[in-house]
C-alpha positions as CSV (number, residue, x, y, z in Angstrom):
1,M,-33.3,19.6,18.0
2,R,-33.6,16.6,15.2
3,E,-36.8,17.9,13.9
4,H,-35.4,21.9,13.7
5,L,-32.4,20.3,12.0
6,A,-34.8,19.0,9.5
7,T,-36.8,21.4,8.7
8,E,-33.8,23.7,8.7
9,S,-32.3,21.6,5.6
10,E,-35.5,21.0,3.9
11,Q,-36.1,25.1,3.5
12,P,-33.2,25.9,1.4
13,L,-34.3,23.3,-1.1
14,L,-37.8,24.5,-0.9
15,G,-36.6,28.0,-1.8
16,A,-34.2,27.0,-4.6
17,R,-37.3,24.7,-6.3
18,R,-39.3,28.1,-5.8
19,L,-36.9,30.4,-7.2
20,R,-37.3,28.5,-10.5
21,E,-41.4,28.4,-10.4
22,R,-41.4,32.0,-9.2
23,S,-38.1,34.4,-8.4
24,A,-35.4,35.8,-5.4
25,L,-38.7,36.7,-3.1
26,A,-39.2,32.9,-2.7
27,L,-35.2,32.5,-1.8
28,A,-36.1,35.0,0.7
29,L,-39.1,33.4,2.3
30,G,-37.0,30.4,2.8
31,A,-34.5,32.5,4.4
32,A,-36.6,34.6,6.8
33,I,-38.2,31.1,7.4
34,V,-34.8,29.6,8.8
35,A,-33.9,32.9,10.6
36,I,-37.5,33.1,12.2
37,L,-37.3,29.1,13.4
38,T,-33.7,29.9,14.3
39,A,-34.4,32.8,16.6
40,L,-37.6,30.9,18.5
41,L,-35.7,27.5,19.2
42,L,-32.9,29.6,20.6
43,W,-35.0,32.2,22.7
44,H,-37.1,29.0,24.0
45,R,-33.8,26.9,24.8
46,E,-32.6,30.0,26.7
47,S,-35.5,31.2,29.2
48,R,-38.2,28.4,28.5
49,S,-40.8,31.1,26.7
50,T,-44.1,29.1,26.4
51,V,-44.9,32.2,23.7
52,A,-41.1,31.0,21.9
53,L,-42.4,27.4,21.7
54,D,-46.0,28.4,20.6
55,G,-44.6,30.4,17.7
56,Y,-41.7,27.7,17.0
57,L,-45.1,25.2,16.5
58,L,-46.9,27.4,14.8
59,M,-44.4,28.1,12.3
60,H,-44.1,24.7,11.7
61,L,-47.6,24.0,11.3
62,W,-47.6,26.9,8.3
63,I,-45.1,25.1,6.8
64,A,-46.6,21.6,6.6
65,V,-50.4,23.4,5.9
66,G,-49.0,25.6,3.5
67,F,-46.5,23.7,1.5
68,G,-47.6,20.1,2.2
69,L,-51.2,20.2,2.2
70,M,-52.2,23.1,-0.1
71,K,-49.7,22.1,-3.0
72,G,-49.1,18.7,-2.4
73,L,-53.2,17.4,-1.5
74,W,-55.0,20.8,-2.9
75,K,-53.3,21.6,-5.8
76,S,-52.2,18.1,-7.6
77,G,-53.6,14.6,-5.6
78,L,-57.1,15.7,-4.8
79,R,-57.8,16.8,-8.4
80,L,-56.4,13.3,-9.3
81,F,-58.6,11.3,-6.7
82,L,-61.6,13.6,-7.3
83,G,-61.6,13.0,-11.5
84,T,-61.0,9.4,-10.6
85,F,-64.2,9.3,-8.3
86,L,-66.0,11.2,-11.2
87,A,-65.2,8.8,-13.6
88,W,-66.1,5.9,-11.6
89,V,-69.7,7.5,-11.0
90,A,-70.3,8.3,-14.4
91,Y,-69.3,4.9,-15.6
92,R,-71.7,3.6,-12.7
93,R,-74.7,5.2,-14.1
94,K,-74.6,3.9,-17.4
């Protein structure tokens, strides 16, 4: 339950940040993620359905990969480390 609350509390902040970057559609995406996660959690707690649990885990995986790895690592961190590495390799060849 604590993990759910942590993820749920992040979504409005992500949506608000994306609203500044893009449009109101991003805020709707954040609200939809919160609603879907809540529905899946309640469905699982009520019926112990493995489909609901799988959906809940896949949503969390999508959030972690989509927002964390792709935006954080691929679009910024990897470029920084790759650029530094390539500069180091070029310097070593001289």
